[in-house]
C-alpha positions, 0 to 999 in steps of 0.5 A: 342571677346569684353568684357565690364565690368561695363562700365560708361561714364559721360559727364560734361555739365556745372555744371551738369553731364550726364551719357551716360552709367551706368554700362554696362556689356556684352560679344560679342563672335567672329562671334556673331552678336548683335543689339544695340537698344534704344531710342534717348539719351540712349547711343548707339552712346557713346557705339559705339564710345568706342567699335570703340576706338574713345572714352574712358569710364569714368570707367569700363573695355573694353577688346578686343580680350583679351587685356585691351584697356586702356593699349594701346597707340595711335599707337595701337589704330589707328591700331585697328581702321584700322583693326577691 
């Protein structure tokens, strides 16, 4: 199961901030299929990078199979990337 709670991702671009994600919240149950759709620049790739444990959110919670991803070390994250 994938749970996202109030997920935000902010990138610093020079003197300005770019919000790629702003308060995204959803749950995807085991076996459930979803589509992530939106126009260019809407945060799809950023969201997929976070789901795939390649990037971390600026704020919010990402819970994967009952485990808060931010509590995992690099070894565990690499295991998840290889398995899930």
